[in-house]
Structure formats: structure tokens, C-alpha cells
SEVEX-374472 format. One record per residue: x, y, z of N, C-alpha, C, CB in turn; residue in three letters. Coordinates in pm, whole numbers, padded with zeros to 5 digits, always signed. Each point is the difference from the previous one (the first is absolute). Glycine has a CB too. Example, Ala and Ser with C-alpha at 12.3 -4.5 7.8 and 13.67 -1.06 7.14 Angstrom:
BEGIN
+01319-00569+00780-00089+00119+00000+00090+00120+00000-00189-00117+00125ala;+00154+00222-00197+00082+00119+00006-00077+00109+00073+00118-00063-00215ser;
***
This chain:
BEGIN
-02120+00914+01551+00113-00086+00025+00071-00027-00133-00115-00106+00201unk;+00249+00117-00200+00078-00016-00121+00023-00145-00038+00107+00213+00053unk;-00061-00233-00174+00031-00132-00052+00145-00035+00035-00168+00029-00189unk;+00190-00156+00226+00136-00044+00031+00090+00014-00121-00092-00160+00169unk;+00218+00198-00146+00102+00007-00104+00094-00119+00019-00015+00257-00013unk;-00013-00366-00053+00082-00121+00015+00107-00001-00107-00195-00128+00099unk;+00318+00112-00056+00114-00011-00092+00030-00148-00014+00097+00229+00066unk;-00130-00286-00181+00022-00142-00021+00102-00022-00113-00236-00049+00080unk;+00267-00078-00105+00099-00031-00104-00042+00052-00136+00065-00202+00129unk;-00194+00198-00159-00047+00051-00129+00029+00148-00018-00177-00174+00002unk;+00153+00252+00104+00028+00143-00006+00151+00023-00017-00202+00047+00144unk;+00282-00123-00070+00146+00015-00011+00048-00039-00139+00023-00046+00246unk;-00075-00064-00300+00038-00042-00136-00036+00107-00102-00033-00240+00066unk;-00085+00299-00051-00048+00102-00094+00089+00125+00003-00234-00086+00030unk;+00262+00138+00088+00080+00122+00007+00144-00028-00043-00147+00086+00186unk;+00197-00207-00160+00135-00035-00045+00007-00006-00153+00035-00129+00213unk;-00136+00072-00276-00004-00004-00148-00005+00141-00057-00118-00222+00009unk;+00044+00311+00055-00006+00139-00045+00138+00066+00011-00241+00013+00071unk;+00315-00042+00035+00134+00058+00017+00094-00050-00109-00037+00015+00248unk;+00032-00144-00279+00087-00055-00105-00026+00067-00134+00005-00218+00121unk;-00130+00255-00147-00038+00059-00129+00017+00152-00004-00160-00187-00029unk;+00183+00249+00144+00007+00146+00007+00137+00051-00043-00167-00003+00186unk;+00173+00115-00256+00129+00056-00041+00095+00027+00117-00117+00102-00193unk;+00063-00062+00308+00084+00030+00117+00028-00125+00085-00096+00231+00001unk;+00043-00345-00042+00019-00129+00069-00051+00003+00143+00198-00041-00144unk;-00306+00114+00166-00065+00000+00131-00144+00045-00016+00219+00047+00115unk;-00299-00088-00015-00141+00037-00002-00050+00005+00144-00034-00105-00229unk;-00034+00213+00262-00066+00014+00130-00144-00046-00012+00151+00192+00063unk;-00200-00248+00045-00144-00027+00011-00044+00050+00137+00012-00203-00155unk;-00090+00309+00154-00045+00059+00125-00100-00092+00068+00037+00229-00093unk;-00022-00240+00223-00097-00070+00083-00096+00103+00060+00167-00185+00052unk;-00116+00305-00028-00086+00107+00050-00092+00049-00114+00177+00070+00171unk;-00294-00020-00133-00100+00039-00099+00029+00134-00066-00165-00128+00131unk;+00234+00217-00058+00024+00135-00051+00138+00046+00044-00247+00052+00006unk;+00315+00020-00094+00132+00054+00035-00009+00104+00110+00075-00042-00233unk;-00194+00086+00265-00020+00098+00108-00015-00065+00137-00109+00150-00166unk;+00105-00283+00171-00015-00068+00129+00119+00031+00090-00131-00183-00111unk;+00110+00178+00242+00108+00030+00094+00109-00106+00005-00166+00124+00132unk;+00139-00244-00186+00101-00106-00005+00000-00060-00139-00025-00049+00246unk;+00133+00066-00320+00013-00059-00132+00059-00139+00014+00028+00227-00108unk;-00093-00326+00045+00042-00139+00003+00000-00052-00144-00093-00035+00236unk;+00202-00029-00276+00008-00045-00138+00092-00118-00016-00047+00230-00073unk;+00023-00304-00035+00092-00102-00045+00093+00067-00101-00167-00191+00038unk;+00293+00157-00033+00096+00052-00096+00068-00121-00062+00037+00218+00130unk;-00075-00251-00254+00059-00112-00073+00118+00052-00080-00224-00121-00014unk;+00337+00052+00025+00127+00051-00052+00076-00108-00075+00010+00164+00189unk;+00060-00122-00291+00088-00089-00075+00142+00055+00001-00192-00073-00146unk;+00293-00016+00140+00138+00049-00010+00012+00096-00118+00088-00214+00102unk;-00014+00321-00083+00019+00100-00103-00082+00125+00022+00049-00182-00155unk;-00150+00177+00243-00071+00122+00031+00091+00087+00087-00228-00116-00015unk;+00221+00245-00003+00090+00092+00070-00080+00096+00087+00166-00017-00187unk;-00134+00015+00315-00058+00095+00095+00106+00105+00032-00156-00177+00098unk;+00135+00299-00140+00093+00108+00034+00009+00008+00153-00056+00129-00214unk;+00176-00127+00270+00009+00020+00144-00079+00125+00040+00228-00113+00006unk;-00300+00100+00103-00090+00107+00041-00019-00004+00151-00117-00007-00223unk;+00048+00107+00272-00043+00002+00139-00140+00056+00006+00237+00028+00082unk;-00301-00049+00030-00132+00058+00026+00020+00100+00113-00128-00211-00075unk;+00119+00339+00044+00031+00103+00100-00109+00016+00105+00132+00115-00174unk;-00255-00143+00138-00113+00018+00090+00014-00096+00119-00148+00072-00193unk;+00139-00019+00314+00020-00080+00121-00106-00107+00019+00108+00197+00101unk;-00215-00193-00178-00102-00104+00009+00020-00110-00104-00159+00170+00087unk;+00263-00160-00170+00015-00090-00114+00105-00110+00019-00071+00190-00141unk;+00085-00241+00265+00081-00121+00015-00063-00107-00090+00069+00060+00242unk;+00015-00142-00303-00046-00096-00100+00031-00142+00048+00036+00169-00187unk;-00134-00257+00182+00022-00140+00037-00018-00087-00123-00079+00044+00236unk;+00173-00137-00257-00005-00096-00109+00004-00140+00058+00113+00163-00159unk;-00204-00249+00114-00005-00140+00042+00012-00085-00126-00145+00053+00206unk;+00240-00144-00208+00023-00085-00116-00107-00108-00007+00247+00046+00011unk;-00311-00059-00127-00097-00106-00023+00057-00109-00091-00183+00166+00031unk;+00263-00124-00130+00068-00092-00092+00134+00061-00037-00221-00088-00091unk;+00320+00001+00065+00127+00046-00052+00087+00070+00102-00111+00020-00215unk;+00202+00065+00163+00094+00070+00087+00047+00130-00063+00073-00219+00095unk;-00034+00310-00006+00058+00128-00041+00120+00029+00087-00224+00086-00077unk;+00314-00006+00023+00108+00057+00078-00039+00142+00037+00174-00145-00114unk;-00172+00175+00242-00032+00134+00050+00130+00074+00026-00218-00081+00103unk;+00228+00202-00152+00118+00084+00019-00039+00128+00072+00106-00095-00207unk;-00026+00134+00304-00016+00127+00070+00126+00081-00029-00147-00102+00185unk;+00127+00230-00215+00110+00088-00042+00015+00116+00098-00039-00064-00240unk;+00161+00118+00246+00016+00127+00070-00036+00113-00098+00183-00096+00152unk;-00173+00218-00108-00043+00112-00084+00088+00023-00121-00094+00103+00203unk;+00214-00167-00206+00089+00012-00115-00012-00117-00097+00155+00128+00144unk;-00243-00224-00113-00021-00112-00090+00082-00123+00030-00054+00165-00166unk;+00124-00167+00279+00076-00119+00039-00092-00100+00069+00210+00139+00024unk;-00195-00267-00058-00079-00104+00065+00049-00014+00144-00039-00123-00221unk;-00053+00139+00315+00036-00010+00143-00065-00120+00068+00025+00247+00006unk;-00122-00307-00073-00065-00118+00055-00066-00074-00115-00038+00111+00226unk;+00036-00243-00214-00070-00079-00102-00050-00128+00064+00143+00097-00186unk;-00248-00152+00126-00058-00124+00048-00075-00067-00114-00020+00093+00234unk;+00013-00222-00229-00083-00074-00094-00131-00033+00071+00202-00097-00122unk;-00311+00130+00056-00133-00038+00048-00047-00115-00087-00053+00237+00082unk;+00009-00346-00020-00029-00123-00073-00127-00065+00054+00245-00033-00045unk;-00340+00008-00043-00125-00063+00041+00022-00142+00050-00121+00140-00166unk;+00232-00204+00125+00026-00138+00039+00058-00013+00141+00036-00051-00240unk;+00006+00160+00298+00053-00008+00136+00102+00108+00027-00041-00244-00001unk;+00083+00251+00124+00095+00103+00040-00074+00131+00022+00184-00113-00127unk;-00139+00217+00063-00062+00133+00011-00121+00006-00092+00222+00107+00058unk;-00340-00104-00001-00122-00001-00081-00067+00136-00011-00030-00234+00069unk;+00067+00326+00018-00068+00130+00000+00094+00106+00055-00224-00111+00029unk;+00192+00237-00061+00079+00113+00049-00090+00122+00010+00212-00094-00104unk;-00182+00177+00200-00060+00133+00006+00113+00100-00021-00187-00075+00158unk;+00169+00161-00257+00098+00102-00034-00050+00133+00054+00075-00127-00210unk;-00003+00185+00303-00046+00128+00057+00003+00112-00104+00084-00074+00223unk;-00172+00170-00205+00002+00119-00087+00138+00066+00012-00252+00035+00028unk;+00292+00033-00133+00127+00071+00001+00122-00085-00028-00104+00150+00158unk;+00086-00278-00192+00112-00091-00028+00007-00025-00151-00022-00111+00229unk;+00138+00140-00288+00021-00027-00143+00004-00152-00019+00130+00219-00034unk;-00208-00271-00060-00004-00144-00021-00041-00034-00143-00055-00031+00242unk;+00083-00094-00277-00044-00056-00127-00003-00151+00017+00097+00193-00135unk;-00157-00261+00039+00004-00145-00002+00046-00048-00137-00184-00012+00172unk;+00244-00106-00172+00042-00069-00121-00072-00134+00000+00229+00117-00007unk;-00300-00148-00100-00075-00125-00008+00097-00113-00034-00211+00122-00073unk;+00209-00227+00155+00095-00110-00015-00059-00125-00064+00114+00090+00198unk;-00246-00100-00204-00064-00120-00056-00119+00038-00087+00075-00133+00199unk;-00095+00061-00310-00123+00021-00077-00121-00035+00087+00121-00052-00217unk;-00232+00118+00191-00123-00029+00071-00005+00052+00142-00017-00197-00141unk;+00099+00295+00172+00003+00056+00135-00124+00087+00024+00253-00003-00001unk;-00313-00014+00117-00115+00081+00038+00016+00039+00147-00152-00116-00171unk;+00132+00244+00197-00002+00044+00140-00126+00077+00028+00249+00008+00004unk;-00287-00011+00122-00114+00074+00049+00056+00124+00067-00145-00209+00031unk;+00098+00326-00072+00048+00126+00056-00113+00074+00070+00176+00015-00179unk;-00139+00055+00281-00095+00087+00066+00071+00124+00051-00142-00198+00065unk;+00075+00310-00078+00046+00125+00059-00119+00094+00010+00234-00030-00095unk;-00216+00133+00172-00109+00095+00022-00042+00064-00132+00083+00044+00233unk;-00212-00024-00248-00054+00074-00112-00021+00144+00043-00110-00207-00094unk;+00056+00287+00008-00034-00036-00136+00124-00013-00088-00220+00115+00030unk;+00203-00181-00145+00110-00013-00094+00044+00138-00046-00085-00225-00075unk;+00217+00240+00064+00057+00125-00052+00123-00036-00082-00087+00136+00198unk;+00095-00093-00325+00121-00027-00079+00123+00061+00068-00138-00005-00211unk;+00255-00051+00178+00123+00054+00055+00019+00145-00039+00100-00227-00007unk;-00051+00305+00099+00046+00135-00031+00141-00015-00058-00143+00109+00185unk;+00187-00018-00272+00131-00015-00062+00114-00021+00101-00084+00142-00185unk;+00081-00073+00298+00109-00013+00096-00005-00130+00081+00003+00248+00014unk;-00108-00329-00034-00007-00131+00065+00066-00109-00085-00212+00071+00114unk;+00250-00038-00237+00075-00090-00087+00148+00034+00010-00198-00025-00158unk;+00280-00077+00174+00143+00021+00024+00065+00079-00113+00006-00213+00129unk;+00059+00324-00095+00066+00080-00103+00125-00068-00056-00088+00203+00111unk;+00142-00301-00040+00122-00070-00041-00028-00128-00079+00110+00094+00201unk;-00236-00123-00231-00036-00121-00074-00069+00039-00131-00022-00133+00216unk;+00040+00053-00321-00068+00033-00125-00151-00016+00013+00203-00073-00127unk;-00274+00152+00053-00146-00009-00004-00041-00123-00080-00021+00252+00019unk;-00098-00300+00008-00053-00115-00072-00012+00035-00148-00126-00078+00205unk;+00164-00018-00291-00013+00019-00144+00117+00070-00066-00239+00006+00038unk;+00338+00037+00040+00116+00066-00059+00101-00104-00048-00034+00200+00150unk;+00124-00163-00241+00101-00095-00047+00091-00052+00112-00008+00117-00221unk;+00026-00039+00327+00090-00039+00110-00065-00098+00098+00111+00221-00023unk;-00243-00232+00021-00071-00081+00099+00038-00148-00002-00187+00162-00019unk;+00196-00230-00098+00034-00143+00002+00137-00029+00064-00139-00026-00205unk;+00238+00108+00178+00133-00022+00060-00006+00022+00151+00111+00072-00215unk;-00186+00027+00259-00012+00026+00143-00074-00115+00068+00000+00248-00042unk;-00105-00298-00021-00072-00115+00056+00092-00122+00009-00216+00088-00096unk;+00299-00111-00006+00095-00112+00004+00097+00017+00117-00019-00027-00250unk;+00063+00148+00275+00089+00028+00115-00070-00032+00131+00114+00180-00131unk;-00240-00142+00144-00076-00030+00122-00019-00151+00016-00118+00223-00019unk;+00090-00290-00091-00018-00145+00005+00126-00071+00046-00169+00018-00183unk;+00285+00036+00148+00129-00059+00042+00013-00004+00152+00104+00084-00212unk;-00175+00003+00282+00002-00003+00146-00051-00132+00055-00032+00246+00000unk;-00039-00323-00083-00059-00125+00045+00053-00121-00077-00203+00127+00064unk;+00314-00107-00137+00059-00111-00078+00071-00099+00092+00028+00153-00197unk;
***
């Protein structure tokens, strides 16, 4: 029999502190024991300024669910040319608290509050993005163009 995985305030505080100190301003904490498990479950602690390249999950088993535990994010859905076609604010304090993003949908998030943490789940095993799953119309993470693009995305929620 396995040990319970309790997510408490101490765990959330710890992963949030790690995100604040991380160069990418985010930190994952896996709840699943192995990346090979059939269901990947993790905490994703995020700070404003972290950049998620718009992407999709092509695998039909990789629908992604996000549940807000703290803070808020702006969720953006894009068409294949990079135009925003849908957006929503997910907020732990109320309103939209969770979303399931179907596979094959171009999406990204913009962190709107310090100390944001979401719980994510999707089918395993873990697999890094394939190059064609990253939006060709968006700058790659770490490039000189990325901060301006992130600022443009953030304006969608101003």
C-alpha cells in the first residue's frame, strides 16, 4: 500500500519559494513517483515574467487539465496562424478555477499574480515537446524577442 501524497500549505510555500528563486521563474513538483506512470500529476509554481512558448500536445491521450490552487493566470488559445481566438482568466479566488485543454489546441498561459500555483495532470509517460509542437510563429524561450512577445500576450488581460 502506497503512502498518501498530501498537498499542504507548507508544500505550496516551498515550491513557490523555489519558483521565485529559479532563473525561469517557475518550478514543477511531481506528485507522481515516475515520469513513466500512466498519469502525470504535478504542481507548477509560477511567477510573473515566466514565458511559456505557445504549444500543443499532438498525442490524442495528452489532454491537459489545470486546477488553480493559488493566484491567477491568463489562458490563451490560438489558431494555427498565431491569432488569439479564445482567452480566459483562471483564478484560485473564484470564477474559472480549472480548465481542460484538448490535445491539438495551440495554447499558452500568462502568469498574472506572484505566488501562482496550479495543479496539472495529463496522461503519461512524460515526453518532451517535439519541435513541431512548439508554435512556429512565437519566439522560443530565452530569445531576445521573447520578453516583448510575452508583454504582448499579457496585454490581452490588461
